[in-house]
C-alpha positions in Angstrom: 24.7 3.3 9.7 26.2 4.3 13.0 29.6 2.6 13.7 29.4 0.9 10.3 31.6 1.8 7.3 29.0 1.4 4.6 27.1 2.7 1.6 23.5 3.2 0.9 22.1 2.5 -2.6 18.5 3.4 -3.4 16.9 2.2 -6.6 13.8 4.1 -7.7 11.4 2.3 -10.2 10.0 5.4 -12.0 8.2 7.1 -9.1 5.9 9.9 -10.1 5.6 11.7 -6.8 8.6 14.0 -7.1 11.0 11.7 -5.4 13.9 12.5 -7.7 13.9 16.2 -6.9 13.2 15.8 -3.2 15.7 13.0 -2.3 18.7 14.1 -4.4 18.5 17.5 -2.7 18.4 16.1 0.9 20.6 13.0 0.9 23.9 13.8 -0.8 25.7 10.7 0.5 23.1 8.2 -0.9 23.8 6.5 -4.3 20.6 6.8 -6.3 19.7 4.8 -9.4 16.7 6.4 -11.2 14.9 4.1 -13.5 12.6 5.4 -16.2 10.6 2.1 -16.1 9.3 0.0 -13.3 11.6 -3.0 -13.6 10.2 -4.8 -10.6 11.9 -6.2 -7.4 14.5 -8.6 -8.8 16.0 -6.4 -11.6 16.1 -3.3 -9.4 18.0 -5.1 -6.6 20.3 -6.6 -9.2 21.1 -3.1 -10.4 22.3 -2.2 -6.9 24.1 -5.5 -6.4 26.3 -4.8 -9.5 27.7 -1.6 -7.9 27.7 -2.6 -4.2 31.2 -2.7 -2.7 30.5 -3.9 0.9 31.5 -7.2 2.5 27.9 -7.6 3.6 24.9 -6.8 1.4 21.5 -5.9 2.8 18.4 -5.9 0.6 15.9 -3.8 2.4 12.4 -2.9 1.4 11.5 0.9 1.5 8.4 0.3 3.7 10.4 -0.6 6.7 11.7 1.0 9.9 14.9 -0.3 11.5 16.2 0.0 15.1 19.4 1.9 15.5 21.5 -1.2 16.5 20.0 -3.6 14.1 22.8 -3.8 11.4 25.5 -4.1 14.0 23.8 -7.0 15.7 23.1 -8.8 12.4 26.7 -8.4 11.2 28.0 -9.7 14.5 25.7 -12.8 14.4 26.8 -13.6 10.8 30.5 -13.3 12.0 29.8 -15.8 14.8 28.8 -18.2 12.1 32.1 -17.6 10.2 30.3 -15.6 7.5 28.8 -18.8 6.2 25.1 -17.8 6.6 22.5 -15.5 5.1 20.3 -13.7 7.6 16.6 -12.8 7.8 15.1 -11.0 10.8 12.0 -10.9 13.0 9.4 -8.5 11.4 6.3 -6.9 12.9 3.7 -4.9 11.1 2.7 -1.3 11.9 0.5 -2.5 14.8 3.1 -4.6 16.4 1.8 -8.0 15.1 4.4 -10.6 14.2 4.7 -11.2 10.5 4.8 -15.0 9.8 6.7 -14.5 6.6 9.8 -13.7 8.7 10.6 -17.4 8.7 9.5 -19.9 6.1 10.1 -23.3 4.6 10.4 -24.2 0.9 7.2 -24.4 -1.1 7.1 -28.1 -1.9 3.8 -29.3 -3.5 2.4 -30.5 -0.1 3.6 -27.4 1.8 2.0 -25.1 -0.8 -1.2 -27.1 -0.7 -1.4 -26.8 3.1 -0.9 -23.1 2.9 -3.3 -22.2 0.1 -6.0 -24.7 1.3 -6.1 -23.0 4.7 -4.9 -26.0 6.6 -1.8 -24.2 7.8 -4.1 -21.5 9.3 -6.3 -24.1 11.0 -3.2 -25.8 12.5 -0.7 -23.0 13.0 1.7 -24.9 15.3 1.7 -28.2 13.4 5.0 -29.5 12.1 3.1 -31.0 9.2 0.6 -28.4 8.2 2.5 -25.2 9.2 5.8 -26.0 7.3 5.4 -22.9 5.0 5.6 -20.4 7.9 7.4 -22.8 10.3 4.7 -22.0 12.9 6.2 -24.6 15.3 9.4 -22.6 15.7 9.5 -20.0 18.5 9.4 -16.6 16.9 11.5 -15.1 19.8 14.5 -17.5 19.2 17.1 -17.7 16.5 16.6 -20.6 14.1 18.1 -22.2 11.0 15.4 -21.9 8.3 14.9 -22.5 4.6 13.7 -19.1 3.3 14.5 -15.5 4.1 12.0 -12.7 3.4 13.1 -10.3 0.6 12.1 -7.4 2.8 15.3 -7.9 4.8 18.0 -10.2 3.5 21.6 -9.7 4.8 24.1 -11.8 2.9 27.9 -11.8 2.9 29.2 -10.7 -0.5 31.3 -13.9 -0.8 28.1 -16.0 -0.7 26.4 -13.9 -3.4 29.5 -14.3 -5.6 28.8 -18.0 -5.6 25.0 -18.0 -5.8 24.5 -15.2 -8.3 21.9 -12.4 -7.9 18.1 -12.5 -8.0 16.4 -14.4 -10.8 14.5 -11.9 -13.0 12.1 -14.6 -14.2 10.1 -14.1 -11.1 7.6 -11.3 -11.6 6.3 -11.0 -8.0 6.9 -13.2 -5.1 9.4 -16.1 -5.2 12.7 -14.2 -5.9 13.6 -14.4 -2.2 12.7 -18.1 -2.1 14.8 -18.9 -5.1 17.8 -17.1 -3.8 17.4 -18.7 -0.4 17.4 -22.1 -2.1 20.6 -21.3 -4.0 22.2 -20.2 -0.8 21.7 -23.7 0.6 22.6 -25.4 -2.6 25.9 -23.6 -2.5 26.7 -25.1 0.9 25.6 -22.2 3.2 22.8 -21.8 5.6 19.9 -19.4 6.1 19.1 -18.1 9.6 16.1 -16.3 11.2 17.4 -13.7 13.7 15.2 -12.9 16.6 17.5 -10.7 18.7 16.4 -7.6 16.8 13.2 -6.8 14.9 12.0 -4.3 12.2 8.6 -2.8 11.2 7.5 -3.9 7.8 4.3 -1.9 6.9 3.5 -3.8 3.7 3.0 -7.0 5.7 -0.2 -5.5 7.2 -1.7 -3.9 4.2 -1.1 -6.7 1.6 -4.4 -8.4 0.9 -3.1 -12.0 1.0 -6.6 -13.5 1.2 -7.6 -12.4 -2.3 -7.7 -14.8 -5.3 -5.5 -12.3 -7.1 -2.8 -13.0 -4.5 -3.4 -16.8 -4.8 -3.0 -16.6 -8.6 0.3 -14.6 -8.4 1.6 -16.9 -5.6 0.7 -20.0 -7.7 2.5 -18.6 -10.7 5.7 -17.7 -8.7 5.7 -21.1 -6.9 5.2 -22.9 -10.2 8.3 -21.2 -11.6 10.3 -22.1 -8.5 9.2 -25.8 -8.4 9.8 -26.3 -12.2 13.3 -24.7 -11.9 14.5 -26.6 -8.9 12.4 -29.8 -8.7 11.7 -30.6 -12.4 8.7 -30.8 -14.6 7.3 -33.9 -12.9 7.1 -32.2 -9.5 5.8 -29.1 -11.2 2.8 -31.2 -12.6 2.2 -32.6 -9.1 2.4 -29.1 -7.7 -0.2 -27.8 -10.2 -2.6 -30.7 -9.3 -2.3 -29.9 -5.5 -2.7 -26.2 -6.0 -5.9 -26.6 -8.1 -7.4 -28.5 -5.2 -6.1 -25.9 -2.7 -7.7 -23.1 -4.7 -11.0 -24.9 -4.8 -10.8 -25.5 -1.0 -9.9 -21.8 -0.4 -12.9 -20.7 -2.5 -15.2 -22.9 -0.4 -13.7 -21.5 2.9 -14.0 -17.9 1.6 -17.6 -18.4 0.7 -18.4 -19.8 4.1 -16.5 -17.0 5.8 -18.4 -14.3 3.8 -21.7 -15.9 4.9 -20.9 -15.9 8.6 -19.5 -12.3 8.4 -22.8 -11.1 6.8 -24.8 -13.1 9.4 -23.0 -11.7 12.4 -22.7 -8.2 11.0 -26.2 -7.5 12.2 -25.1 -8.0 15.8 -22.9 -5.3 17.4 -21.7 -6.9 20.6 -19.6 -3.9 21.5 -22.0 -1.0 20.9 -22.6 -0.4 24.6 -19.0 -0.9 25.8 -17.2 2.2 24.4 -17.0 5.3 26.4 -18.3 8.1 24.1 -16.2 10.7 25.9 -13.0 8.9 25.2 -13.5 7.2 21.8 -11.7 10.1 19.9 -8.8 10.3 22.3 -5.3 10.3 20.7 -2.3 9.7 23.0 1.0 11.3 21.7 4.2 10.0 23.1 6.8 12.7 22.8 8.3 15.9 24.1 6.4 19.2 24.2 8.2 20.3 21.0 7.4 17.0 19.3 3.8 17.3 20.4 3.5 20.7 18.8 5.2 19.5 15.6 2.6 16.7 15.3 -0.2 19.3 15.5 1.6 21.5 12.9 1.4 18.7 10.4 -2.4 19.4 10.2 -2.8 15.7 9.4 -6.4 14.5 8.9 -6.2 12.1 11.8 -5.3 15.1 14.1 -8.0 17.5 12.8 -10.7 14.8 13.0 -9.8 13.9 16.6 -9.9 17.0 18.8 -9.0 15.2 22.1 -5.2 15.0 22.4 -3.2 13.8 25.4 0.6 13.9 25.6 2.7 11.4 27.5 6.4 11.9 28.3 8.7 9.4 26.6 10.4 8.6 29.8 7.1 7.9 31.6 6.1 5.6 28.7 9.3 3.6 29.0 9.1 3.4 32.8 5.5 2.2 32.7 5.6 0.0 29.7 3.8 -2.7 31.6 0.8 -0.4 31.9 0.4 0.2 28.2 -2.2 -2.5 27.9 -4.4 -0.2 30.1 -4.9 2.2 27.2 -8.2 0.4 26.2 -10.4 3.4 25.3 -7.8 5.3 23.3 -8.5 5.6 19.6 -5.0 6.2 18.3 -1.4 6.3 19.6 1.3 8.4 17.9 4.9 7.7 18.7 7.4 10.5 18.1 10.8 9.3 17.1 13.4 11.7 18.6 13.5 11.4 22.4 12.2 7.9 21.7 14.5 5.8 19.5 13.1 3.5 16.8 14.4 0.6 18.9 12.3 1.7 21.9 9.2 2.2 19.7 9.6 -1.2 18.1 10.0 -2.9 21.5 6.9 -1.1 22.8 4.6 -1.7 19.8 3.6 -5.3 20.5 2.5 -4.3 24.0 -0.2 -1.9 22.8 -3.8 -3.0 22.8 -4.6 -4.3 19.2 -7.7 -2.2 19.0 -5.7 1.0 19.0 -4.4 2.4 15.7 -0.7 3.1 15.7 1.1 6.0 14.0 4.7 7.3 13.9 6.2 10.7 13.6 9.9 11.1 12.9 12.3 13.9 13.7 12.6 16.2 10.7 9.5 14.7 9.1 6.4 16.6 8.0 4.0 13.6 7.9 2.5 11.0 10.2 2.8 7.4 8.9 0.9 4.3 9.8 -0.6 1.1 8.4 -4.2 2.1 8.9 -4.6 4.9 6.4 
């Protein structure tokens, strides 16, 4: 919140891990709402919206890390558009991979069919088949889009006053799509902002290839289509989706067969250096290095070979990061390294390396792999 006159509202949906006692004793300037029931995403956000006083509202998921200058950049961009836009942002997962849900199109029957049938995955850059994730738009440039991700939605309060808050008829998925639709319907625009990026851990861990996900997605999209396109389109949507689910089942069966067939062949078994396979590189100061060891985290105790690299050396030699090919894990220490610097470096790390983060004042190491 540096350089910003703002407030932070945290809504807790009946956590059972001691959050209430811990957080209220550490963050006195945060406005907490403690629910005794898990009300879900839409209702919890609406509770916060009812008491929010800011000119700009940011709905932010808890499983995110944000660079220090992110909010200032986003507010400035909205102001350049005369406060007539809602803003989403470029998101990466905990390994530095771009999250496609950062920019999306509306789930028309054909668009949803292409997504759930797997055609969008086969043709990721097609203007026809990749309309759901807008794969044909450059992820490193700002774009006007249809849908903003609920993990990070920044909207001027005056727009929300016209659109209304989240629709609580959506159980899971679809709330952000519905609100994005109403933003456009009210005469405003949605933008994907690529000049800053955040880490969204859930994007990596959510198992979106399961039939459970397909079922939940289908239900949410059915609610959306029926609400905004009418019963006739909803019937067409259902027909297309049933075909898509059948197609996905066939693809999944074929995929499982090939995975089992090739699992008997280990093409990499002679390539790894046994002396370096357990090496962990820790980017941080000497004090931060010692604090990481003091956590006694499982990943530390199970990997006896540790190497420290100075943050300034890491920044200066960022172009050499791809050379870390035999390293098992990489731990970034936030402190001498800013979150912004860590987020900028992450995509350059070899994808075979597991990434973790350790923050100043923290007692734990976080990552998407465990």
